[in-house]
C-alpha positions as CSV (number, residue, x, y, z in Angstrom):
1,M,22.7,-16.4,-23.4
2,A,23.7,-12.8,-24.0
3,S,26.0,-11.2,-21.5
4,L,27.3,-7.8,-20.6
5,R,29.4,-7.4,-23.7
6,W,30.8,-3.9,-23.1
7,P,33.2,-3.6,-20.1
8,W,32.0,0.0,-19.4
9,T,28.5,-1.4,-18.7
10,A,29.8,-3.8,-16.1
11,W,31.8,-1.1,-14.4
12,L,28.8,1.3,-14.4
13,L,26.4,-1.3,-12.9
14,A,29.0,-2.2,-10.3
15,L,29.5,1.4,-9.4
16,V,25.8,2.1,-9.0
17,L,25.3,-1.1,-7.0
18,G,28.2,-0.3,-4.7
19,L,26.8,3.2,-4.2
20,L,23.4,1.9,-3.2
21,L,24.7,-0.8,-0.9
22,G,27.4,1.3,0.7
23,A,25.5,4.4,1.4
24,A,24.0,4.6,4.8
25,G,22.1,7.7,5.5
26,P,20.7,8.3,9.0
27,A,17.0,7.7,9.5
28,Q,15.0,10.9,9.1
29,A,13.7,12.4,12.3
30,G,11.3,15.1,13.3
31,V,12.3,18.7,12.6
32,M,10.0,20.7,14.9
33,T,11.4,22.6,17.9
34,R,9.5,23.7,20.9
35,D,9.3,27.2,19.4
36,D,7.9,25.8,16.2
37,M,5.3,23.9,18.3
38,R,4.3,27.1,20.2
39,K,3.8,28.9,16.9
40,A,1.7,26.0,15.6
41,F,-0.4,25.8,18.7
42,P,-0.7,29.4,20.2
43,A,-2.7,30.6,23.1
44,P,-5.1,29.6,24.7
45,L,-3.1,26.4,24.2
46,S,0.3,25.9,25.8
47,V,3.0,23.4,24.7
48,G,4.9,21.5,27.4
49,E,8.3,20.0,27.4
50,K,9.1,17.3,24.9
51,D,8.8,13.8,26.5
52,T,12.2,12.3,27.2
53,Q,11.0,8.7,26.4
54,L,8.9,9.4,23.4
55,P,9.2,12.2,20.8
56,V,5.8,13.9,21.7
57,W,4.9,17.2,23.1
58,P,2.0,17.5,25.6
59,I,-0.3,20.5,25.0
60,F,-2.5,22.0,27.7
61,R,-5.6,24.1,28.0
62,Q,-6.0,26.5,30.9
63,D,-9.0,25.9,33.1
64,V,-9.1,28.9,35.6
65,T,-5.8,28.2,37.4
66,T,-5.3,24.6,36.5
67,P,-3.7,23.4,33.2
68,I,-5.6,20.5,31.7
69,L,-4.1,18.1,29.2
70,A,-5.6,18.8,25.8
71,G,-3.6,16.2,23.9
72,Y,-0.2,15.2,22.4
73,V,1.5,16.6,19.3
74,F,4.1,14.6,17.3
75,E,5.6,14.2,13.9
76,S,4.6,11.1,11.9
77,I,8.2,10.6,10.6
78,D,9.3,9.8,14.2
79,F,7.0,6.8,14.4
80,A,6.1,5.7,10.9
81,P,8.6,6.8,8.3
82,I,6.8,5.1,5.5
83,P,8.3,6.1,2.1
84,G,6.0,8.0,-0.2
85,F,5.7,7.3,-3.9
86,S,8.9,9.2,-4.4
87,G,10.8,7.0,-1.9
88,T,11.0,9.7,0.7
89,P,8.6,9.6,3.7
90,L,5.9,12.2,4.2
91,N,6.1,14.1,7.5
92,L,2.8,15.1,9.2
93,L,2.2,17.2,12.3
94,V,-0.4,15.4,14.3
95,A,-2.3,16.4,17.4
96,L,-4.3,13.8,19.3
97,D,-6.7,14.5,22.2
98,P,-6.8,12.2,25.3
99,K,-9.6,10.1,23.8
100,G,-7.8,9.5,20.5
101,A,-9.5,12.1,18.3
102,F,-7.5,14.1,15.8
103,L,-7.3,17.8,16.9
104,D,-5.1,18.7,13.9
105,V,-3.3,17.1,11.0
106,R,-0.9,19.1,8.8
107,V,1.5,18.2,6.1
108,L,5.0,19.4,7.1
109,S,6.9,18.0,4.1
110,H,6.5,15.7,1.2
111,H,8.1,14.8,-2.1
112,E,5.1,13.3,-3.9
113,P,5.5,13.9,-7.6
114,V,1.9,14.4,-8.4
115,F,1.5,17.2,-5.9
116,L,4.8,18.9,-6.8
117,E,4.0,21.3,-9.7
118,G,1.4,18.9,-10.7
119,L,-2.0,19.0,-9.0
120,G,-0.4,21.4,-6.6
121,E,-0.2,21.0,-2.9
122,A,-3.7,22.3,-2.1
123,P,-5.5,19.0,-2.8
124,L,-3.0,17.2,-0.4
125,F,-3.6,19.8,2.3
126,R,-7.4,19.5,1.9
127,F,-7.1,15.7,2.1
128,A,-5.2,15.9,5.4
129,D,-7.6,18.5,6.8
130,Q,-10.5,15.9,6.6
131,Y,-9.0,14.0,9.6
132,K,-9.8,16.8,12.1
133,G,-12.5,15.7,14.4
134,L,-12.2,12.0,13.4
135,S,-11.1,9.4,15.9
136,L,-8.7,6.4,16.0
137,Q,-11.7,4.5,17.3
138,Q,-13.4,4.9,13.9
139,N,-12.8,2.9,10.8
140,I,-11.5,5.6,8.5
141,K,-12.0,4.7,4.8
142,I,-10.9,6.6,1.7
143,G,-13.7,6.6,-0.9
144,S,-17.3,7.6,-1.1
145,N,-18.2,10.3,1.3
146,A,-21.8,9.2,1.8
147,N,-21.4,8.7,5.5
148,R,-20.2,12.3,6.2
149,G,-22.4,13.8,8.9
150,E,-22.7,10.7,11.1
151,E,-21.9,11.3,14.7
152,R,-18.3,10.9,15.8
153,G,-19.0,7.7,17.6
154,S,-19.6,5.8,14.4
155,A,-17.2,3.0,13.6
156,N,-17.1,3.9,9.9
157,V,-16.4,7.2,8.3
158,Y,-15.5,8.0,4.7
159,I,-13.1,10.7,3.5
160,D,-12.6,11.9,0.0
161,G,-9.6,10.7,-1.9
162,V,-7.7,12.7,-4.6
163,A,-8.1,11.7,-8.2
164,K,-4.8,10.8,-9.9
165,A,-3.0,10.5,-6.5
166,T,-4.5,7.3,-5.1
167,A,-1.1,5.8,-4.1
168,S,0.1,9.0,-2.4
169,V,-3.0,9.6,-0.2
170,R,-3.1,5.9,0.8
171,I,0.5,6.3,2.0
172,L,-0.4,9.4,3.9
173,N,-3.3,7.6,5.5
174,Q,-1.1,4.7,6.5
175,S,1.6,7.1,7.9
176,L,-0.9,9.0,9.9
177,L,-2.8,6.1,11.4
178,S,0.3,4.0,12.1
179,S,2.1,6.8,13.9
180,A,-1.1,7.9,15.8
181,L,-1.8,4.3,17.0
182,R,1.8,4.1,18.3
183,V,1.4,7.3,20.3
184,A,-2.1,6.3,21.5
185,R,-0.8,2.9,22.7
186,A,2.1,4.6,24.6
187,R,0.3,7.6,26.1
188,L,-3.5,7.1,25.9
189,G,-3.9,3.6,27.2
190,F,-4.7,2.0,23.9
191,A,-3.4,-1.6,24.0
192,G,-0.8,-2.9,21.5
193,G,-3.1,-5.3,19.8
194,Q,-4.4,-5.5,16.3
195,D,-5.5,-2.5,14.3
196,P,-9.1,-1.9,15.3
197,D,-10.1,-2.0,11.7
198,Q,-8.7,-5.6,11.4
199,V,-10.7,-7.3,14.1
200,A,-14.0,-9.0,13.8
201,R,-17.2,-7.2,14.7
202,V,-20.2,-8.4,16.8
203,R,-23.2,-8.9,14.5
204,R,-26.3,-6.8,15.2
205,D,-28.8,-9.1,13.4
206,T,-28.6,-12.2,15.5
207,Y,-31.3,-11.5,18.1
208,A,-33.6,-14.4,19.1
209,P,-35.6,-14.6,22.3
210,M,-33.8,-16.9,24.8
211,D,-33.9,-17.5,28.6
212,W,-30.8,-18.1,30.8
213,N,-30.7,-21.8,30.1
214,A,-31.0,-21.3,26.3
215,L,-28.1,-18.8,26.4
216,R,-25.9,-21.3,28.2
217,K,-26.9,-24.1,25.8
218,A,-26.1,-21.8,22.8
219,G,-22.6,-21.1,24.3
220,L,-23.5,-17.4,24.7
221,V,-23.0,-17.7,28.5
222,Q,-20.1,-19.8,29.6
223,H,-18.9,-20.6,33.1
224,L,-16.2,-22.2,35.2
225,A,-16.7,-23.7,38.6
226,I,-13.7,-23.6,40.9
227,T,-13.7,-25.9,43.9
228,H,-11.8,-25.7,47.2
229,G,-9.9,-28.7,46.1
230,M,-8.7,-26.9,43.0
231,V,-7.5,-24.0,45.1
232,E,-5.7,-26.3,47.5
233,K,-3.9,-28.0,44.6
234,A,-2.9,-24.6,43.1
235,F,-1.2,-23.6,46.4
236,E,0.3,-26.9,47.4
237,D,3.8,-26.0,46.2
238,S,3.8,-22.5,47.8
239,G,3.9,-23.4,51.4
240,V,0.6,-21.6,52.0
241,E,-1.8,-23.6,54.2
242,V,-5.3,-23.9,52.7
243,P,-7.3,-26.1,55.1
244,V,-10.1,-27.6,53.0
245,A,-10.4,-31.0,54.5
246,G,-13.8,-32.4,53.7
247,R,-14.7,-29.5,51.5
248,E,-12.7,-30.4,48.4
249,N,-15.7,-30.7,46.2
250,E,-17.5,-27.6,47.5
251,I,-17.7,-24.6,45.3
252,F,-15.1,-21.9,45.9
253,S,-16.2,-19.6,43.1
254,T,-18.3,-19.9,40.0
255,L,-17.7,-17.4,37.2
256,Y,-20.1,-16.7,34.4
257,V,-19.0,-14.7,31.4
258,A,-21.1,-13.3,28.5
259,Y,-20.6,-10.8,25.6
260,L,-23.3,-8.4,26.7
261,N,-23.3,-6.1,23.6
262,A,-24.1,-9.1,21.4
263,P,-27.9,-8.6,20.8
264,S,-28.7,-12.2,21.5
265,V,-27.2,-11.7,25.0
266,G,-27.8,-8.1,25.9
267,R,-31.4,-7.9,24.7
268,N,-32.3,-11.1,26.6
269,L,-30.6,-10.2,29.8
270,L,-31.6,-6.5,29.9
271,S,-34.8,-4.7,29.5
272,E,-35.2,-2.7,26.3
273,P,-34.4,0.6,28.1
274,G,-31.5,-1.1,29.8
275,W,-30.2,-2.4,26.4
276,Q,-30.5,1.1,24.9
277,H,-28.7,2.6,27.9
278,L,-25.8,0.1,27.5
279,L,-25.5,1.0,23.8
280,G,-25.4,4.7,24.8
281,R,-22.6,4.1,27.2
282,I,-20.2,2.5,24.8
283,D,-18.8,3.5,21.4
284,D,-19.3,1.4,18.4
285,G,-16.4,-1.0,18.4
286,D,-16.1,-1.2,22.2
287,H,-16.8,-4.4,24.0
288,A,-19.2,-4.8,27.0
289,L,-18.5,-8.0,29.0
290,L,-20.7,-9.3,31.7
291,V,-19.0,-11.2,34.6
292,I,-21.0,-12.8,37.4
293,A,-19.5,-14.5,40.4
294,S,-21.3,-16.8,42.9
295,G,-19.9,-18.6,45.8
296,P,-17.7,-17.6,48.7
297,Y,-15.0,-15.8,46.6
298,S,-15.8,-13.1,44.1
299,F,-13.7,-11.1,41.6
300,V,-15.0,-8.0,43.5
301,G,-12.6,-7.3,46.3
302,D,-13.1,-5.4,49.5
303,K,-11.3,-2.3,48.1
304,F,-13.2,-2.4,44.7
305,V,-14.4,1.1,43.6
306,R,-17.3,1.4,41.1
307,G,-16.0,2.5,37.7
308,A,-12.5,1.2,38.4
309,V,-10.4,-1.7,37.2
310,P,-10.8,-4.9,39.2
311,D,-7.7,-6.2,40.9
312,R,-8.8,-9.8,41.1
313,L,-9.9,-10.2,37.5
314,T,-7.7,-9.9,34.4
315,L,-8.2,-10.4,30.7
316,K,-5.8,-11.3,28.0
317,Q,-6.1,-12.4,24.3
318,G,-3.0,-14.3,23.3
319,D,-0.1,-12.3,24.7
320,L,-2.2,-9.0,24.7
321,P,-3.3,-7.7,28.1
322,L,-6.6,-5.9,28.0
323,E,-7.9,-3.4,30.5
324,L,-11.3,-4.2,32.0
325,R,-13.0,-1.1,33.4
326,D,-16.4,-1.2,35.3
327,L,-19.1,0.6,33.4
328,D,-21.0,1.1,36.6
329,L,-24.4,0.1,35.2
330,D,-27.3,-0.2,37.6
331,D,-29.8,-1.7,35.1
332,P,-31.3,-4.9,36.5
333,L,-30.4,-8.2,34.8
334,K,-32.8,-11.0,34.0
335,L,-30.9,-13.7,36.0
336,P,-32.1,-17.0,37.4
337,A,-33.1,-17.0,41.1
338,D,-29.9,-18.6,42.3
339,L,-27.8,-15.8,40.8
340,R,-29.8,-12.8,41.8
341,G,-27.7,-12.0,44.8
342,A,-24.4,-12.7,43.0
343,D,-21.8,-10.1,42.2
344,A,-22.5,-9.0,38.6
345,K,-20.5,-6.3,36.8
346,V,-20.4,-5.1,33.2
347,F,-16.8,-4.2,32.1
348,R,-15.8,-2.3,29.0
349,V,-12.8,-2.9,26.7
350,I,-12.3,0.0,24.4
351,G,-12.2,-0.7,20.7
352,P,-8.7,0.6,20.1
353,A,-7.4,-2.0,22.5
354,G,-7.4,-4.4,19.7
355,L,-9.7,-7.1,21.2
356,D,-11.0,-9.5,18.6
357,P,-14.3,-11.0,19.4
358,A,-13.7,-13.9,17.0
359,H,-10.9,-15.2,19.2
360,T,-10.9,-16.7,22.7
361,L,-10.9,-14.3,25.7
362,N,-8.8,-15.5,28.5
363,F,-10.2,-14.2,31.8
364,A,-8.2,-15.1,34.9
365,L,-9.5,-15.0,38.5
366,R,-6.6,-14.1,40.9
367,V,-6.6,-15.7,44.3
368,T,-4.1,-14.4,46.9
369,R,-3.1,-15.9,50.2
370,D,-0.7,-14.7,52.9
371,K,2.3,-16.8,54.0
372,G,3.9,-16.1,57.4
373,M,2.7,-14.2,60.4
374,V,5.1,-11.3,61.2
375,Y,6.0,-10.2,57.7
376,P,3.5,-12.1,55.6
377,E,4.4,-12.8,52.0
378,R,1.5,-12.6,49.5
379,I,1.3,-15.6,47.2
380,S,-1.1,-15.5,44.2
381,R,-2.5,-18.0,41.8
382,S,-4.7,-17.5,38.8
383,F,-7.5,-19.6,37.5
384,A,-8.2,-19.4,33.8
385,V,-11.7,-18.7,32.6
386,P,-11.8,-18.9,28.8
387,Y,-14.7,-17.5,26.8
388,T,-15.3,-17.9,23.1
389,L,-18.1,-16.1,21.4
390,P,-19.9,-18.5,18.9
391,A,-18.8,-17.9,15.3
392,D,-22.3,-17.1,14.1
393,Q,-22.2,-14.0,16.3
394,V,-19.3,-12.2,14.6
395,T,-18.5,-10.7,11.2
396,L,-14.9,-11.2,10.1
397,P,-13.0,-8.1,8.7
398,E,-13.4,-7.6,5.0
399,S,-10.0,-6.1,4.2
400,D,-7.1,-3.9,5.3
401,N,-8.4,-0.7,3.8
402,K,-5.6,1.3,5.4
403,G,-2.9,-0.6,3.7
404,W,-2.1,-1.7,0.1
405,Q,-4.3,-4.8,0.1
406,G,-7.5,-2.8,-0.2
407,I,-6.4,-0.9,-3.3
408,W,-5.4,-4.1,-5.1
409,R,-8.8,-5.5,-4.4
410,A,-10.5,-2.3,-5.6
411,R,-8.6,-2.4,-8.8
412,A,-8.9,-6.1,-9.5
413,W,-10.8,-5.6,-12.8
414,E,-8.3,-3.1,-14.1
415,L,-5.5,-5.5,-13.3
416,A,-7.4,-8.3,-15.0
417,V,-7.7,-6.2,-18.2
418,L,-4.0,-5.3,-18.0
419,A,-3.1,-9.0,-17.5
420,A,-5.1,-10.1,-20.6
421,A,-3.5,-7.3,-22.7
422,L,0.0,-8.3,-21.5
423,V,-0.6,-12.0,-22.3
424,L,-1.8,-11.0,-25.8
425,L,1.3,-8.8,-26.3
426,G,3.6,-11.6,-25.1
427,V,2.1,-14.1,-27.5
428,V,2.4,-11.7,-30.4
429,L,6.0,-10.9,-29.7
430,A,6.9,-14.5,-29.2
431,R,5.1,-15.7,-32.3
432,P,4.9,-12.7,-34.6
433,K,4.6,-14.6,-37.9
434,W,0.8,-14.1,-38.3
435,I,0.8,-10.5,-37.3
436,V,3.7,-9.5,-39.7
437,A,2.2,-11.5,-42.6
438,T,0.9,-8.3,-44.2
439,P,1.8,-4.7,-43.6
440,T,-1.9,-3.8,-43.1
441,R,-2.4,-6.4,-40.4
442,L,0.7,-5.3,-38.5
443,A,-0.2,-1.6,-38.8
444,R,-3.8,-2.1,-37.6
445,F,-2.7,-4.3,-34.6
446,R,0.1,-1.9,-33.6
447,T,-2.1,1.2,-33.8
448,G,-4.9,-0.4,-31.9
449,Y,-2.6,-1.6,-29.1
450,L,-1.0,1.9,-28.9
451,V,-4.4,3.4,-28.5
452,F,-5.1,0.9,-25.7
453,T,-1.8,1.8,-24.0
454,L,-2.4,5.5,-24.2
455,V,-6.1,5.5,-23.2
456,F,-6.4,2.6,-20.7
457,I,-2.9,2.1,-19.3
458,G,-2.0,5.8,-19.3
459,W,-5.0,8.1,-18.9
460,F,-7.4,5.8,-17.2
461,A,-5.4,3.4,-15.1
462,Q,-2.5,5.8,-14.5
463,G,0.1,3.1,-15.3
464,Q,2.8,5.3,-16.7
465,L,6.2,4.0,-15.6
466,S,8.6,6.7,-14.8
467,I,12.2,7.6,-13.8
468,V,10.5,8.5,-10.5
469,N,10.1,4.8,-9.8
470,I,13.9,4.4,-10.2
471,T,14.8,7.4,-8.0
472,A,12.3,6.2,-5.4
473,L,14.1,2.9,-5.3
474,V,17.5,4.6,-5.1
475,Q,16.4,6.8,-2.2
476,A,14.8,4.0,-0.3
477,L,17.9,1.8,-0.6
478,V,20.2,4.6,0.4
479,A,18.1,5.3,3.5
480,R,17.7,1.6,4.1
481,R,13.9,1.8,4.0
482,E,11.5,-1.0,3.1
483,L,10.1,-1.0,-0.5
484,A,6.5,-1.8,0.4
485,F,5.4,1.7,-0.7
486,F,5.5,0.5,-4.3
487,L,2.6,-1.8,-3.5
488,Y,0.3,1.2,-3.2
489,D,0.3,1.5,-7.0
490,P,-0.8,-1.9,-8.3
491,M,-0.7,-0.9,-12.0
492,T,2.9,0.2,-11.6
493,V,3.9,-3.1,-9.8
494,A,2.2,-5.2,-12.5
495,L,3.8,-3.4,-15.4
496,W,7.3,-3.5,-13.8
497,A,6.9,-7.2,-13.2
498,F,6.1,-7.7,-16.9
499,V,8.9,-5.3,-18.0
500,A,11.4,-7.1,-15.8
501,L,10.5,-10.4,-17.5
502,T,10.7,-9.0,-21.0
503,L,13.9,-7.2,-20.3
504,V,15.5,-10.6,-19.7
505,V,13.9,-12.1,-22.8
506,W,13.9,-9.3,-25.4
507,G,15.4,-6.2,-23.9
508,R,14.1,-2.6,-23.7
509,G,11.8,-2.6,-26.7
510,T,8.8,-4.3,-25.1
511,F,8.0,-1.4,-22.8
512,C,9.4,1.5,-24.9
513,G,7.7,0.3,-28.1
514,W,4.4,-1.0,-26.8
515,L,3.6,-0.1,-23.1
516,C,4.8,3.4,-22.6
517,P,1.7,5.7,-22.8
518,F,3.8,8.8,-23.7
519,G,5.7,6.8,-26.3
520,A,2.3,5.7,-27.7
521,M,1.1,9.3,-27.8
522,Q,4.2,10.3,-29.7
523,E,3.8,7.5,-32.3
524,L,0.1,8.2,-32.8
525,V,0.9,11.9,-33.3
526,A,3.6,10.9,-35.8
527,Q,1.1,8.8,-37.7
528,V,-1.3,11.8,-38.0
529,A,1.6,14.0,-39.2
530,R,2.6,11.4,-41.8
531,F,-1.0,11.2,-43.0
532,A,-1.0,15.0,-43.3
533,G,2.1,14.8,-45.5
534,I,4.6,16.2,-43.1
535,R,8.1,15.0,-43.9
536,R,10.4,13.8,-41.2
537,I,14.1,14.6,-40.6
538,K,16.5,11.7,-40.5
539,L,19.8,12.5,-38.9
540,H,23.1,11.1,-40.1
541,R,23.9,7.9,-38.3
542,D,27.0,9.3,-36.7
543,L,25.1,12.3,-35.2
544,D,22.2,10.0,-34.2
545,A,24.7,7.7,-32.4
546,K,26.2,10.6,-30.5
547,L,22.8,12.0,-29.5
548,K,21.7,8.7,-28.1
549,W,24.4,9.0,-25.4
550,V,22.6,12.1,-24.0
551,K,19.9,10.1,-22.3
552,Y,22.6,8.1,-20.4
553,A,24.0,11.4,-19.1
554,V,20.5,12.5,-18.1
555,L,20.0,9.2,-16.2
556,S,23.4,9.5,-14.4
557,A,22.6,13.1,-13.3
558,I,19.2,12.2,-12.0
559,V,20.4,9.0,-10.1
560,G,23.3,11.0,-8.6
561,L,20.8,13.7,-7.4
562,A,18.6,11.0,-5.9
563,V,21.4,10.0,-3.7
564,V,22.3,13.5,-2.7
565,S,19.1,15.5,-2.4
566,P,15.4,14.5,-2.8
567,T,14.5,18.2,-3.4
568,W,16.8,18.5,-6.4
569,T,15.6,15.2,-7.6
570,D,12.0,16.5,-7.6
571,S,13.0,19.2,-10.1
572,A,15.4,17.0,-12.2
573,V,12.7,14.3,-12.9
574,E,10.6,17.0,-14.7
575,V,12.7,16.3,-17.8
576,E,10.1,13.6,-18.3
577,P,6.8,15.0,-19.7
578,F,5.0,11.9,-18.4
579,K,3.4,13.6,-15.4
580,T,2.2,16.5,-17.6
581,A,0.9,14.6,-20.6
582,I,-0.4,11.3,-19.0
583,T,-0.9,11.7,-15.2
584,L,-2.4,15.2,-15.4
585,G,-3.7,15.3,-18.9
586,F,-2.0,18.6,-19.7
587,V,-3.9,20.3,-16.9
588,R,-0.8,22.0,-15.4
589,S,1.1,25.3,-15.4
590,W,2.2,26.6,-18.8
591,P,6.0,25.9,-18.6
592,F,5.4,22.1,-18.1
593,V,2.6,22.0,-20.8
594,A,5.0,23.9,-23.2
595,W,7.7,21.4,-22.6
596,A,5.5,18.4,-23.2
597,A,3.9,20.0,-26.2
598,G,7.3,20.9,-27.6
599,L,8.5,17.3,-27.4
600,L,5.4,16.2,-29.2
601,L,6.1,18.8,-31.9
602,L,9.7,17.7,-32.1
603,N,8.4,14.2,-32.6
604,V,6.5,15.3,-35.7
605,F,9.8,16.1,-37.5
606,L,12.3,14.0,-35.6
607,Y,10.6,10.7,-34.9
608,K,10.4,9.9,-31.2
609,G,13.2,12.3,-30.5
610,F,12.6,12.3,-26.7
611,C,12.5,8.5,-26.4
612,R,15.7,8.1,-28.5
613,Y,17.8,11.0,-27.2
614,L,16.5,12.3,-23.8
615,C,14.4,9.7,-21.9
616,P,16.2,8.7,-18.7
617,L,13.9,5.8,-18.1
618,G,14.6,4.5,-21.6
619,A,18.3,4.8,-20.8
620,G,17.9,2.8,-17.6
621,L,15.9,0.1,-19.4
622,G,18.5,0.1,-22.2
623,L,21.2,-0.7,-19.6
624,L,19.2,-3.4,-17.9
625,G,18.2,-4.8,-21.2
626,R,21.8,-5.8,-22.0
627,V,21.3,-8.9,-20.0
628,R,18.6,-10.2,-22.4
629,L,18.7,-13.9,-23.3
630,L,17.7,-13.7,-27.0
631,R,18.8,-12.0,-30.2
632,W,15.3,-12.5,-31.3
633,I,15.2,-10.5,-34.6
634,P,16.0,-12.9,-37.5
635,R,19.0,-12.0,-39.8
636,R,20.4,-13.3,-43.0
637,K,23.9,-13.3,-44.3
638,E,22.9,-10.8,-46.9
639,C,21.6,-8.3,-44.2
640,G,24.0,-5.4,-44.4
641,T,26.0,-6.9,-47.2
642,P,24.6,-6.0,-49.6
643,C,21.0,-5.5,-48.4
644,Q,20.3,-2.3,-46.5
645,T,16.5,-2.3,-46.7
646,C,15.8,-2.8,-43.0
647,R,18.3,-0.2,-42.0
648,H,16.9,2.4,-44.2
649,R,13.3,1.6,-43.1
650,C,14.1,1.6,-39.4
651,E,12.6,4.8,-37.9
652,Y,14.7,4.3,-34.7
653,Q,18.0,4.0,-36.6
654,A,18.7,0.9,-34.5
655,I,20.4,-1.1,-37.3
656,R,24.0,-0.7,-38.1
657,P,25.3,-0.7,-41.7
658,S,26.6,-4.2,-41.1
659,G,23.0,-5.3,-40.5
660,A,23.5,-5.9,-36.8
661,I,20.6,-4.9,-34.5
662,V,21.4,-2.4,-31.7
663,Y,19.0,-4.0,-29.2
664,E,19.5,-1.2,-26.6
665,E,17.9,1.2,-29.1
666,C,15.4,-1.2,-30.7
667,F,11.7,-0.5,-29.9
668,Q,10.4,-3.9,-31.0
669,C,8.1,-2.4,-33.6
670,L,8.4,-5.6,-35.7
671,D,8.8,-3.6,-39.0
672,C,12.1,-5.3,-39.8
673,V,10.7,-8.7,-38.9
674,A,7.8,-8.0,-41.4
675,I,10.4,-7.0,-44.1
676,H,12.5,-10.1,-43.3
677,D,9.6,-12.4,-43.9
678,S,8.1,-10.7,-46.9
679,P,8.9,-12.1,-50.4
680,Q,7.7,-8.7,-51.8
681,R,9.8,-6.4,-49.5
682,C,13.0,-8.3,-48.6
683,A,15.7,-7.9,-51.2
684,P,17.4,-11.3,-50.7
685,L,14.0,-13.0,-51.0
686,I,13.1,-11.0,-54.1
687,A,16.5,-12.0,-55.7
688,R,16.0,-15.7,-54.8
689,G,12.5,-15.6,-56.3
690,R,13.8,-14.2,-59.5
691,A,16.5,-16.8,-59.7
692,R,14.0,-19.6,-59.3
693,V,11.8,-18.1,-62.1
694,I,14.8,-17.9,-64.4
695,A,15.8,-21.5,-63.5
696,I,12.5,-23.0,-64.4
697,R,11.8,-20.9,-67.5
698,P,12.5,-22.9,-70.9
699,L,15.3,-21.6,-73.1
700,P,14.1,-20.0,-76.4
701,T,14.9,-21.9,-79.7
702,L,16.8,-20.2,-82.5
703,A,14.8,-19.4,-85.7
704,G,15.6,-21.8,-88.6
705,S,17.4,-24.3,-86.4
706,E,16.9,-28.0,-87.0
707,A,14.9,-30.1,-84.7
């Protein structure tokens, strides 16, 4: 196994690791003051004092002489500091109205590379602006905008994404919704359950005519009968006297529960106008639950007010308490004769509460008794009434479209193509004998693969690895943030996984020589230049060796800036032309286009000059590649002494006069492997071939000699 052979390398890696682990920056917090908020929300709105418990500002609207709460304003970084693609969180200014609708969404700050001197910030601002008027009660999806124009109560709404910035807008979406849900749960009464997008939905296509008995048999109506004896047993350890002698088996209360907005229930228990009235009273995603009580004790107490929350009936799902609020419906129900005088109420649970109709609902009927005469003590006991909607009445959630899982599913076929291409490359590099058998075969395969890398991996799939990935990692580690933001770009994750594996096996060359789209572009341009007869410059090996140290200096400067200042880092990483040439396809302001084009022009005369002398990502991979396991390029004792064929043919000048391979500068092009195996091109093999010919050739006889 190869090891870190140069002491300075070990010291450098130890220094960087110590810096990352030892640095402890404070978590970023909101930057807005009350004056800033007043400027952002001028009259007729007014901004109240910042909440002492939660970093939010209430905003009010004047109604004659009374201020009315218009909503809450907050910064997303205070609640969901999710790192952006650069490793630094986006910060959004968000205003929510009391019902959970977005009054305003603005981008306060960001360090997303594609929007900094790339696409420009305008597409990012337009993306954020689409949230105005939408609601947390809706399932907001990034994609086709076909549903734009539906009424706000719809559970699904689509907003336009931004081409070439999929990861960044996904992270913005996650930051916005995560922070808004936290505020809504704390200030707007939204329960702390699951994300509303991740709960099952009641199916709308299950209606079949059924009477009350059929509904009970199908499990759509469920009930619990509580006897006086059960009540007596519940209070027996409390000291409360519950005289029920002789009535132990008599009914104390019978509760019936049904999921009224399931069509099989609601359309059978309500008239058609009543069913439509119910649907008009609830938003899509809300839950309408019918509870009926018969017997001496009801869930409706003496002090119950229509439209209020019952004090005798509670609902939980797991450990999540859910608010039941009376919908105050007067529509008659189709109930059997023995229940027509019973207490029947329809309660609503709002969608954002996180109730999942696919899981059991745990109702509880609370019974309270007084203990003592002068200063009575109130003792309560609860009786569980579980209800589970049959599985054929619900549709399970498809995916987490707000997080990274959705984007991985959406790009599954691209990842499959990439995986196949990586497997092919791995096989070729591990067993190159067939490919290098002829120069033409190697040239055709290499050119074809480079075209695939440029067109599919680079321009189409946007899989260009970058020094930005490293600076993002550095900034996230320094700030002690999670690294899940990388998952929003599946192509980058997949490529880095393959590169990490090949770094250990072969070193830097696998990525730099085969999988870097800008590197592929340079090589293809160089092939065209060679075909046109343009001669290249080959620097003296001493000058070449010195210039190769420049990229390590560039890497050190950028990593140092990443620790100190995200803003300076945003500018420093522009030394890479990758964003200009690959991500944006040269559609950018002229200084950046001139830099990228200039590097391609330099490549015409000085082969891959950027990759060899300036690329900070290549420098980082070169350092990491020192831990490779294999010296995989075959050598002979004649390599370097006396044969110099491979060294002179190496375009990367990665072979020393001694014949040793400098793997940190090797791009794994396989040219030297092809020469090594060729009896027509390898000088030692040519010499051995000639020696064999001489050895088997018969000696000539002298003229006139005797037999």
